[in-house]
C-alpha positions in Angstrom: 76.6 85.6 55.8 77.9 82.1 56.3 77.6 79.2 53.8 75.9 76.8 56.2 73.7 74.3 54.3 72.9 72.0 57.2 70.0 73.0 59.5 68.2 71.4 62.4 64.9 73.3 62.3 64.4 74.1 58.5 65.0 72.2 55.3 67.8 73.2 52.9 66.3 72.1 49.6 68.4 74.1 47.1 69.7 71.9 44.2 72.7 73.5 42.5 72.2 71.5 39.3 68.6 72.6 39.0 69.5 76.2 39.7 72.2 76.0 37.1 69.6 75.1 34.5 67.8 78.4 35.3 70.9 80.5 35.4 70.4 83.9 33.7 66.6 83.8 34.2 66.0 85.7 37.4 62.2 85.2 37.2 62.6 81.5 36.8 65.0 81.5 39.8 62.4 83.5 41.8 59.8 80.9 41.1 62.3 78.1 42.0 63.2 79.8 45.3 59.5 80.5 46.1 58.6 76.8 45.5 61.4 75.7 47.9 60.3 78.1 50.6 56.7 77.1 50.2 57.5 73.4 50.4 58.5 73.7 54.0 55.5 74.7 56.0 57.7 75.6 59.0 58.7 78.6 56.9 55.3 80.0 56.0 51.7 79.1 56.2 49.9 77.7 53.1 48.9 80.7 50.9 51.0 83.1 53.0 54.1 85.1 52.3 55.3 86.6 49.1 58.6 86.8 47.2 60.0 89.1 44.5 62.9 89.9 42.2 63.9 93.0 40.3 65.2 92.8 36.8 65.9 95.1 33.8 63.7 94.5 30.8 62.9 96.3 27.6 59.9 98.6 27.7 57.4 97.2 25.1 56.6 100.7 23.8 60.0 102.4 23.8 62.4 99.4 23.6 64.5 101.1 26.3 65.7 99.1 29.3 63.6 99.7 32.4 63.6 98.3 36.0 60.8 95.8 36.5 59.7 94.0 39.7 58.2 90.6 39.6 56.3 89.8 42.8 53.9 87.1 43.9 50.4 88.5 43.1 47.3 88.5 45.2 46.3 85.0 46.5 48.1 81.8 45.5 50.7 79.7 47.3 54.5 79.9 47.2 54.8 76.1 47.1 52.9 75.9 43.8 53.7 79.3 42.4 54.1 79.6 38.6 54.8 82.6 36.4 51.1 83.1 36.0 50.9 83.8 39.7 53.3 86.8 39.5 52.7 90.4 39.0 55.2 92.4 37.0 55.3 96.2 37.6 57.4 99.2 36.5 59.5 99.9 39.5 59.9 103.6 38.7 56.1 104.0 38.6 55.7 102.3 41.9 58.2 104.8 43.5 56.4 107.7 41.7 53.2 106.7 43.7 54.9 108.2 46.7 53.9 111.6 45.3 50.2 110.5 45.3 50.1 109.0 48.8 47.9 111.0 51.0 48.3 109.2 54.3 47.1 106.2 56.3 43.4 107.0 55.9 43.8 106.7 52.1 45.6 103.3 51.9 42.8 101.6 49.9 43.1 104.0 47.0 46.7 103.1 46.5 45.9 99.5 45.7 43.9 100.6 42.7 46.8 102.8 41.5 49.0 99.7 41.3 47.2 98.9 38.1 48.8 101.9 36.4 52.2 100.4 37.2 51.6 97.0 35.4 54.4 96.0 33.0 53.2 92.6 31.9 49.6 92.7 30.9 49.2 89.0 31.8 50.1 89.8 35.4 48.3 88.5 38.4 46.6 91.3 40.3 49.1 93.0 42.5 48.8 92.4 46.2 48.7 94.9 49.1 52.2 93.9 49.9 53.6 95.2 46.6 55.2 98.4 47.9 56.8 96.5 50.8 59.0 94.8 48.1 59.3 97.7 45.8 60.7 100.1 48.4 63.5 97.7 49.4 66.4 98.1 46.9 67.5 94.5 46.9 67.3 92.3 43.8 65.6 89.4 45.6 63.3 89.7 48.6 61.5 87.1 50.7 58.5 88.0 53.0 57.5 85.0 55.2 55.5 84.2 58.3 57.6 81.5 60.0 56.3 80.3 63.3 59.7 80.7 65.0 60.0 84.3 63.8 56.4 85.3 64.7 56.8 83.8 68.2 59.6 86.4 68.7 57.9 89.2 66.7 54.7 88.8 68.8 56.5 88.7 72.2 56.1 91.8 74.4 59.9 92.3 74.4 60.3 91.1 70.8 62.2 94.1 69.6 64.9 93.7 72.3 65.1 89.9 71.6 65.8 90.6 68.0 68.4 93.2 68.8 70.2 90.9 71.2 69.8 87.8 69.1 71.1 89.3 65.9 73.4 91.9 67.2 71.8 94.8 65.3 71.9 93.0 61.9 68.0 92.7 61.8 65.8 95.8 61.8 62.4 96.2 63.5 59.2 97.9 62.3 56.2 97.9 64.8 53.0 96.3 63.7 50.6 98.2 61.4 48.2 97.2 58.7 50.0 96.1 55.5 49.8 98.7 52.8 51.7 101.6 51.2 52.8 103.2 54.5 54.3 100.0 55.8 56.4 99.9 52.6 57.6 103.4 53.5 58.3 102.2 57.0 60.5 99.4 55.7 62.4 101.9 53.5 62.9 104.2 56.4 64.1 101.3 58.7 66.7 100.3 56.1 67.9 103.9 55.7 68.3 104.2 59.4 70.1 100.8 59.7 72.3 100.4 56.6 73.8 97.0 56.2 71.1 95.0 58.0 70.2 91.6 56.5 66.5 91.7 57.2 63.6 93.3 59.0 61.1 91.9 61.6 57.6 93.2 61.4 56.1 93.3 64.9 53.4 90.6 65.4 53.5 89.9 61.6 56.5 88.2 60.0 59.9 88.7 58.5 61.6 90.3 55.5 64.9 89.0 54.3 66.9 89.5 51.0 69.9 89.0 48.9 71.7 90.0 45.7 70.9 86.6 44.1 68.1 84.1 44.5 70.4 81.8 46.4 71.7 84.5 48.7 68.1 85.4 49.6 67.1 81.8 50.1 70.1 81.1 52.4 69.7 84.3 54.3 66.1 83.5 55.0 66.9 80.0 56.2 69.7 81.2 58.5 67.5 83.9 60.1 64.6 81.5 60.8 67.0 78.8 62.0 68.5 81.2 64.6 65.0 82.2 65.8 64.2 78.5 66.2 67.4 77.9 68.1 66.6 80.7 70.4 63.1 79.3 71.2 64.6 75.8 71.7 67.3 77.1 74.0 64.7 79.1 76.1 61.4 77.4 75.8 61.8 74.1 73.9 62.2 71.7 76.7 58.8 70.1 76.3 58.9 69.3 72.6 60.0 70.4 69.1 60.1 74.1 68.4 58.6 73.8 64.9 56.2 71.1 64.0 54.9 72.1 60.5 55.2 69.6 57.6 58.7 69.4 56.1 
């Protein structure tokens, strides 16, 4: 991944001084990153998208360290996200739900089971996208709906465009209803394509990630910028590619 911080089609808003104030607090950095992503409506629609981070925290009952995922809860907006808008869940319990999954026709029952995975009792209700973040092993994950990415994801030859445009460094999962099985599909895509930097969801959106909040943020901007460049190069002669509020 390059260290480009100048973009034509998206806004680079990261402030190193502000981020330094949050150093060591991964949840605070998650909120900071989320607010930056939500501030540029070219990256995702209002109320759309979700972000997450995975940390190690003491179990309130045993005191032993346990992996916990913080993820944007149901509803809310990335641009104004606060800690109260996050759901915090035991990561091992979310993975254990794979043993309870009975197939696509039983997707709805899985959402109720998320409640048995709650770590922070003040959590926002977990969203249907929770397993999509849980089953990706990366510390920080972004799921957005950028116009430029969706234009490609919804194209009839979108999968081939992604393959050609990113040289195999972006995966592809065909469209299906968000839910538990889609999380399993993302996990499978990563296993079959180790080393990729993100995954396109057909006709839906984009997943990108990083080992730090900053790496995830920059990776997300770079992928969306490349999508916008492709559209401008091929279809953008009549006007700007992205016209959302900066």
